N, C-alpha and C positions, 0 to 999 in steps of 0.2 A: 420412503422409509417411514416406519411408525414413529410417532412423536414420543420418544422415551427420554429426551434430554431433561434431567432434573438438576440443572446446574445452580450456580450461586445466585442467579437472578430469577429463579423460577417463580417467585412470588410477584413479579413485576410485569407490567404490560407496556409495550412501546408502539406508538403509531408512527410509521415511517412514511413521510411524504416527500422524501428526497429524490433528486435525480442522481446522475453519476457523480456530482460534486460531493454528496454526503452519504451515498448508499453504503459505504464501508462501515460507517458508524453503527447503523442498524445491524449489520452482520456481526460486529463485535459483541453487541449486547445479546444478540441471538445465540452466539457461541457460548455465552455465559449462562444461557438457560432462560432468558427473558422471552415472554410471548410477544413476538414482533409481528405486527400486522402491516404488511406492505400495501399502501393505498395507491392505486394507479388510476389514471383517467380511463373512462370507458374506451374499450378497444385496445388498451395496453399502454404501458409506459414507453416513451420514445427510446429509453435506454435499451429496450429489447432489440433495437435496430443496430446496436453497436456490435461489431465483429470482434474476434473471429467467430465463425459459426460451426456447429457440429457438422462434420463432413463437408464443410465449405458450402453449405446450402443456406443462403440468407433467408431467415424466417424468424418472426418474433418469438417463437417458442423454441428456437435452437441457438440463441445467442450464448456463447460460452462466457462472455462477460457477465451476462445476466445470471447464468448458472453460478458463477464463482462468487458473486457479491450478494446473492440473495438466498443462500442456504439458511435453514433454521428460521424461515419466515413463512407466515400464512399470507395469502394474497386476496385482496378484494378490489373491486373497481368502484370509483366514486368521483363524480364531477363536483368538486368543491366550489366551482364558480357559480353553480346554480343555488337558488335559495333552499331547495329541498336537500341538496347535497351538503350545504353548510349546516343545516339542522341535524342531519344524520351524523356529521363529524362531531358536532357538539355533544351528541349522545355518547359517542365513543370516548370523547375526552373525559366524560364523567367516570369512566372505568380505567383510564390510562394513568400511568405514572410519568411517561415521557412522550413528548411530541417532537419528532425530528423533521426539519424542513430546510430546503436549500433554494427557496425562491429569492428573487431580487429583494433587497432590503425595502421594507415598506409595503410589499405586496400583501402579506398576510393581514396587516392592519387595514389595508384598503378594502378587503372583503370581509372584515369583521371577525377575523380569526387570529389576530395578533395576540401576543402574550397577555396584554392588558385585558383582553376580552376572555381569553381562556381561563385565566386565573380566577375570574368571577364564577365560572362554572365549576372549576375544580381548583381550589387554592393550593393543593398539594402538587399540581402538575408541574413538571420541569420541561421547558421548551428549549431545544438546542437548535439554533439557527446557524447554518454554515453558508457563508457567502464569500466571494472572491477577496473583498477587502474589509469585511466587517460591516456592522450596522451603522457605523458613524464614520466621520472623516471626509475629506475632500474627494476620495476615490470610491466612496461607498457605492455609487451607481455605475462604476465602470464594469464592463463585461469581461469575461475570462473563459477561454476554452481549455485552460490548463497550461498552455505554453506561455501565456502572459505572466501568471504568477510564478511559474518556474523561472522565468527570466528575472522578474522583479524581486524574487527572494535571494538572488545571487548565485544560484546553482548553474545556470546556463553558461555563464562566462567561463566556467572552469571545466566544461565538458566538450569533448570532441577533439579533433586533430588541430594542431597549432596553425596549420596553413589553410584551414577551412573555417567556415562560419560555425559558431557554437550550435549545439544540438540539445534536444531534450531526450531523456532516457525513457524508452518504452513508448509504445503506441498510445497507451493510456496514461493520463496525467498522474505523476507521482505525488504532486502537491495535493491532489484530491484524496489520495490514500492517507497522506499525513494529516489532512484536515479531519478525515473520518476518525483517526486515532485520537486526535485532540478533542474531537466532539465526544468520544466515548469517555475520555478522562474527565472532561468538564461535567458530563452527565453524572459520573460517579461521585465527583466532589460535591455537586449539588444535592445528590441523594444523601450523602453523609451529613451535609448541613441540614437537610430536611429532618433527619432523625432528631436533631436538637431543637429546631424551630417549629417543625410541623408544617412549614411552608415551602412551596416550590420556588423556582426562580428562572430567569431567562439567561441561558448560556449563549454568548455571542462569539462565534469562531470565525476568524479571518483566515482564509486559505493561504494568503501571502505570509501571514505571521506564523502559521503552522509549518509551512515549508521553510521559513527563514530561520529555523532553530538548528540548522545543520552546520557543516564545517565551514563553507565559504564566509558567511557573515561572522561567525565566531572567530575565525582566523584573523579577520580584519580588525575586529574589536579588540582582541587580546594582543595581537602581534603586528598589526598593520600589514599583514601578508595578503596580497591580492591573488586570488585563484587564477591559475594559468592552464591552458589546454596542452600542457606538456610538463614533464617532470624536470625540475632544476636541481642540480647537485649543490648542497651546502650553501645556497645563496650565491653561488659563483656565476650564475647566469648561463650555465652550460646545459644544453639539452641532452638528455639521455633516454634510451629506451627503458620502458618498464613492463611492456607486454611483449613476450618473445614467443614466436612460433616453435612448436616442438612436433614430434611425429604425429600426434593425434589431437592437436589443439593448441592451446596457449598456456603459458605460465607467467606469473608476475615475479619480477626480480629487478633490482637495480643496485649498482655499485655504490659503496660508501667509502669515504676516506677519512683520515684523521683519527679521532678517538673511536670511531665505529669501524674503522678499516679492518683491524685484525679480527674482529668478531663477525663482521658481515661479509667482507670481500675475500679475505685470505682463505677461508675454508672452501669456497667455491673454486678458486684458482688451484688449490691443492687437489681437489677432486678432478678438475680438468687436466691437471698435470698427470695424475694417475692413469688417465685414459688417453693421453697423448694429444690433447687439444690445446693446451696452454703453450703459446709461443714464447720466444725469449723475452719479448717486451713485458708480457704479463708476469713471467717468472721473476723478472728483475725489479718489480715494484715493491717498495717498502710502504705498505698501506698506511701504517701509523704516521709516517712522515710526509706522505703525498699531499701536496697542496693543489687542489683542482684549479684554483685560480691561475696558478703559474703554469700548470700542465696544459691547460687550454682545451678547446674543442677537439683538436686533432688527436690528443691523447684519449679522450673519451671514445672517439670513433675507432681508434686502434684496438681498444678493449672490446668493442662490440663485435668485430668480425669473428674472432675465434670463439667468442661466447655464443654467438648465433649458431655456429656449426655444432658446438657441443650440445646445445639444447635440441637441435634438430635430430640428433642421434638417439634421443630418448623419448619415451612416452611420458605423459603427465604423471602416471602412477610411479614410474621409475624415478622421476625427478623429485616427486613429493617424498617418497620413501627415503631417498638419499638425503634430502634436505632435513628430514626429521632426525636421521642418524647423525648428521653433522651439525645440527642445530642452526640451520640456515633459514633466514626469513624469505622463503620461496614457497609459493603455493600455486596449485592449478586453477585455471579459470574454468569454472564448471559450466557445462551445457545443461539444457533442460533434462536430457537423458541422464547425465551424471547425477543430477539432483534426485531424479526418480529412482535411481539405482543405488543411492547412497546407503551404505551399511549403517551409518550412524542414525539416519532418519528412520530406517527400517527397524532398528533396535528399539527406538522410542515409539514405534507405532504411529508415526506421523501421518502416513498416507492412509486414507480411508476410502472404502468402496461404497458408492451411493447408487441405489437403484433408480432408474428412470423408466418406469413402466410404459410411459407414453412413447418412448423410443425403443422399448424392449432391449435395454442395454444397462450395464453397470459401469459407471465412470469413476475414475480415480480422482480424489480431491485432496488438497492439503487439509490436515486435521486441525485441532484447536491450537491456539498460540501458546498454551501453557498446560501443564498437567497438574491438577489439584487433587491432593489426597482426599478421598472420601466424597469428592464432588466430580463425578464423571462428566467431562466436557467432550463434545464431538459434534457430528452432523446428524441431527435427529430427523431432518426432512430436506429433500431437494428444493430448489427454488420453485416458487408457485407458478402454475399456469395462469393465464389471464382469467381473473375472476373465479379462481378455483374454490375459494372459501366464502364466496358470497352467501350462499345458503346457510352455511355454518355460523357465520357472524351475524348476518342480518336477521335471519329467521329464528335460529336457536338461541342466540345471545341477546339480541335487541328486541326480539318479539315482534318483528315486522311480519305481517301475514304474506302468504304467497301472492295473493291478489295485489297487495300493495307493492310487492317487489316487482311483479310483472308490469304494473303501471309505471313505476319509477324507471324500469328498464326501457320501456317504450318511449318514455320522455327523455331518454339519454342521460339520466342521472346516475344509473348504475352500468 
């Protein structure tokens, strides 16, 4: 697509050196209109080898992961390990507002490209470093593939089935996405500060800390509640279902008693009774007076049997419509197709069509994360091919001659 994005950050340039740990940060800034230059090693970023792939054909130019996280970026190749590569990067830094990197702590300093070096070249530059445990502390040199920080920030212990080992959500690390968001927030705060001071700064993002801002850690800090891989009713230690199969998928629902009983449970039982699914046991429950501790697990199991039959007699849409009418806290578990066909997302123009001339196809992408009046946000370009903008950046913007570019390419610098 043509580069028509004139968003909130259209005056700013970003150099993106990140791998999968920080690649989402550059995408967010690009979605806001910044000129993001994705810098890959010669031959392409290893992230291009992450699946899934277009038509299930493993290829560095067909990674859907790469497509998704690198829209709104230009792409160049550069070996920053070489002396010539480092000098070229320093030239780019002179024109940049942000440098994003996710190398192991200390690596950028070791090759002369740490913040202390870059700020001498451009005092206004803002460097965002995203690493598993931050640039300091006893864990700073520990490795992470995503599952490590997912476990260490407290989420894994509360995910999965109670009778099995805990799990991570999604094939790709959710903590990396969280870190990208925090990196974007940190970059914007540093930019705001720069307006006052005229100086850049180093933003240090810990993936563990970014992921640790969710429910399990907060629940423990505030209420000393330890996350469990099953739902417990009212602190009574009783396990109950909260994901129920229905005709065409799953819905989320759980029974509540006591002060919430008449509002949450009674309307569902009344609905079941109207359709002949509520047995005598369910009909006879006084939900406001029911004490789950006294009723015990057997009572919970007796509730589940007719409830399961009721849900299986309806589709997700039928259950959701009925829940809205009766003001029930019940909702469908959406599949990918459900999200793609969501009338709400369609009404907001969330899904965008992006042309891929190299594949001779137009693919559907999620749109911007916000709608801003007077500042159109969207996808101005698909993810770059390997070295797609080398000539544009090196020759036209930095003034490097074609002969020099050829020499650098033959030397493995570009």
